[in-house]
N, C-alpha and C positions, 0 to 999 in steps of 0.2 A: 504494500500500500504506500503510495507516494503522498505524503501529507506535508503541507506547508507548516513550518513551526509556529506555534502560538507564542505571542510575545505579550508583555505587559501592556495593558490598555485601560482607559477609564471604564469603570463598571457601569452597567445599565441598572437603573432603579426599577424595582418591582413592587408590587403591593406589599404592604406590611413592613416596609423598610428593608426588605431583602435586596441584594444587589448581585449582579453576576457579570462576568467577562462577556463581551459581545460575541465571542467565538465559541462559547461554551454551549453545547446543545442541551436541550432538556431531556432528562432521562426519566423513564417511568419509575415510580417508587419500587425499590427492591430489585431493579435491573442491574445487579452487580456486574454481570458479564459485559454489558455494553459500556459501563463506566470503566472497567478494567481495560477493555479493548481500546477505548478512547485514550486513556492514559498511556497505554503501551504505544499506540500509533504516534503520539506526540512525545514519547520518551520523557514523561513527567513523573516526578516523585511528588506526593502530596503530603502536606502537614496540616492538621486541624488545630486551630487555636480557639479556645473557649473564652467568651467574654468574661466569665467569672474568674478566670485565671490570669487575665490581662491586667497588669498593674496600672496601666494608663486608663483603664475603663471603669474605675470605681464608680464614678458618677453615672455613667451610662448603665452600668449593671443595677445600681439603685433605682434608676428610672424604669428599667425593665421589670424589676421585682415589684415596683409600685403600679405596674399595669400599662406603662407607656412603651409597649413593644415596638411599634413602628418608629417612634421618635428615638428610642435608645439605639436601635439597630442602624438607623440611617445616620446618626451622629457618630457612631463608633468608628474609629480609625485604628484597626488592629495592629499590634506590634508584629513585626516580622519574626519568624522563628529564629532563634539564636542570633538575631541582628545581622544575618548574612545578606549581602546584597543580591545574591543569585535568586532569592525567592521573590515571587510577585503574587499578588492577590488574585484569586480566581473567583471567589464568591463569599458573600456574607448572607447568612440566613438563620432561621430558628431551626436548630438541629433536633428539636423534640425535647432535649434536656436543657434547652437554653440557647441563646445566640452563639454562633460559631462562625469562624472564617476558615476558608481553605486557601492555603498558599501552595504554590507549585514551583518547582525548579526543574530544569532539564538535567537529565542524567545520561551518562554514556551508554548505560545498559539498564533496561527495565527489569525490575525484580518481580517475578511472577507471584501470584496467589496471595500468600499471607501478608505481604507488605501493604496491600490495599484493603484487606478485609476489615469490615467495620467502618469503613469510610464510604458513606453513601452520597449520592448527589440528587437530592430531592429538593426542589425550590418551590 
């Protein structure tokens, strides 16, 4: 499969404060295989960051807990994993257990299976 590499881009705003990369396709809930194949085709490693664990998001998380889901998620600017510059943000959404962000970076080789398990893409 010949795929153009996905690059960092401004995220598109969705209902409820969710945001996603303009080149990220919508995946049906639970469609782990399509998600894994998409990551593999783009040679991307994914890292999930939870709002409640983000030191810069204390105020946003308080707003989320107080019921301002859309406002807290749209205002949240998640910290990059490990502060490394290679990561760029793919999506921000309510992951069911609270707001989370997906960061991705290109890898030389895609690691199959267990490396992406538990990371879903439902927006």
